[in-house]
Structures are given as C-alpha cells and as structure tokens.
C-alpha positions as CSV (number, residue, x, y, z in Angstrom):
1,X,207.4,19.1,-26.3
2,X,211.0,19.6,-25.4
3,X,211.8,21.2,-22.0
4,X,214.4,24.0,-22.1
5,X,217.2,23.0,-19.6
6,X,217.1,26.5,-18.1
7,X,213.6,25.7,-16.9
8,X,215.0,22.9,-14.8
9,X,218.7,23.8,-13.8
10,X,218.7,21.2,-11.0
11,X,218.0,18.3,-13.3
12,X,220.7,15.9,-14.8
13,X,221.4,16.2,-18.5
14,X,223.7,14.8,-21.2
15,X,225.8,17.0,-23.4
16,X,227.2,15.9,-26.7
17,X,230.5,17.3,-28.0
18,X,231.8,17.0,-31.5
19,X,235.3,18.4,-32.1
20,X,237.0,18.7,-35.5
21,X,240.8,18.8,-36.1
22,X,242.9,18.3,-39.1
23,X,245.8,15.9,-39.1
24,X,248.2,18.6,-38.1
25,X,246.5,19.3,-34.8
26,X,244.8,16.0,-34.1
27,X,247.5,14.8,-31.7
28,X,247.4,18.1,-29.7
29,X,243.6,18.1,-29.6
30,X,243.5,14.5,-28.2
31,X,246.3,15.3,-25.7
32,X,244.2,18.3,-24.5
33,X,241.1,16.1,-24.1
34,X,243.2,13.5,-22.2
35,X,244.1,16.2,-19.6
36,X,240.7,18.1,-19.5
37,X,238.2,15.4,-19.4
38,X,239.4,14.0,-16.0
39,X,238.4,17.4,-14.5
40,X,234.7,16.6,-15.0
41,X,234.7,14.2,-12.0
42,X,235.6,17.1,-9.7
43,X,232.4,18.7,-10.7
44,X,230.2,15.6,-10.3
45,X,230.1,15.0,-14.0
46,X,231.2,12.0,-16.0
47,X,232.3,10.9,-19.5
48,X,229.7,8.4,-20.8
49,X,231.5,7.9,-24.1
50,X,234.6,9.2,-25.8
51,X,235.3,8.2,-29.4
52,X,237.9,9.2,-31.9
53,X,238.0,8.8,-35.6
54,X,240.2,6.1,-37.0
55,X,243.5,6.7,-38.8
56,X,241.8,5.5,-42.1
57,X,238.9,8.0,-41.9
58,X,238.7,11.3,-43.7
59,X,240.3,14.2,-41.8
60,X,237.2,16.2,-42.6
61,X,235.2,14.0,-40.2
62,X,235.1,14.9,-36.5
63,X,238.2,13.9,-34.6
64,X,236.4,13.3,-31.3
65,X,232.9,12.7,-30.1
66,X,232.0,12.7,-26.4
67,X,228.8,12.2,-24.4
68,X,229.1,13.9,-21.0
69,X,226.7,13.5,-18.1
70,X,226.1,16.4,-15.7
71,X,224.1,16.2,-12.5
72,X,222.9,19.8,-13.0
73,X,223.5,23.0,-14.9
74,X,225.7,24.5,-12.1
75,X,228.1,21.5,-12.6
76,X,228.7,22.4,-16.3
77,X,229.1,26.1,-15.3
78,X,231.6,25.2,-12.7
79,X,233.6,23.0,-15.2
80,X,233.6,25.7,-17.8
81,X,234.9,28.2,-15.2
82,X,237.5,25.8,-13.7
83,X,240.9,27.6,-13.7
84,X,242.6,24.3,-14.4
85,X,240.6,24.0,-17.7
86,X,241.5,27.6,-18.5
87,X,245.2,26.9,-17.9
88,X,245.0,23.9,-20.2
89,X,243.5,26.1,-22.9
90,X,246.2,28.5,-22.4
91,X,248.8,25.8,-22.7
92,X,247.3,24.0,-25.8
93,X,245.6,26.9,-27.4
94,X,242.4,25.7,-29.2
95,X,243.6,22.7,-31.3
96,X,240.1,22.2,-32.7
97,X,239.2,23.8,-36.0
98,X,235.4,23.6,-35.2
99,X,233.5,22.2,-32.2
100,X,229.8,21.8,-31.3
101,X,228.3,21.1,-27.9
102,X,224.6,20.6,-27.4
103,X,222.3,18.9,-24.9
104,X,220.7,15.6,-26.0
105,X,217.8,13.5,-24.9
106,X,217.9,9.7,-25.0
107,X,215.6,8.2,-27.5
108,X,216.7,4.6,-27.0
109,X,218.9,2.8,-24.6
110,X,219.2,3.0,-20.8
111,X,219.3,6.3,-19.0
112,X,222.7,7.2,-17.6
113,X,223.0,5.7,-14.1
114,X,223.2,8.1,-11.1
115,X,226.7,9.2,-10.0
116,X,228.5,7.2,-7.4
117,X,227.9,8.3,-3.8
C-alpha cells in the first residue's frame, strides 16, 4: 500500500520531473534549468539525475528528465517559493510546452544517500 507523502512530511522523497519543449524553445528551457537547479542545494535538496534528449531524437519526446531528492516536504515548498526561482521564471517565461512532476518510489537500485553534513 502506498503512503501519501502528506502523511509523512518529515520523510525524504524523490521527485521526477519531465519537461517538454520544442526545438524553438529547447535552448531557453535548458538554460533556465542550468540556472534554477543549483538553487536546490540551498534547500538541502539534490539533483540525482538530469538527462536531455539527444539532437537526433523526435522533438515530441521530453526535452529534460530529472530525478530530484528532497530531505522533507518543507524543502520542496521552500524551493518552489524561492524568490530567485521566481525571478528566473520571470526572466525566462515558461519555456516548456508541458511538464510533469511527481513523487516516485525506488523499485530497484540503491536508495539515495543521505545529504552531506
């Protein structure tokens, strides 16, 4: 039985992000991510994986896929409310045509290591 993350807001979790962008906004979308993802560290979170479609792939496929680790729900809330993130959104607009973010549970592989102390 799955546990709703709201039942355990103090527990670490992994968030998957899938962002779509056409060829005309792909560069801008990646530049935005280059600037916004480092802000995660200030909230105790980390990028576990960041991947980008290749130049040979169909532009209808996702442009970027991220796996993001958060130590607790408050870290995600703080990242989403970060004024620097808001300023970057203002500067870039929203270069993604569609995006999905959702919590995932590991089925195989190692658990993410704890954050550095």
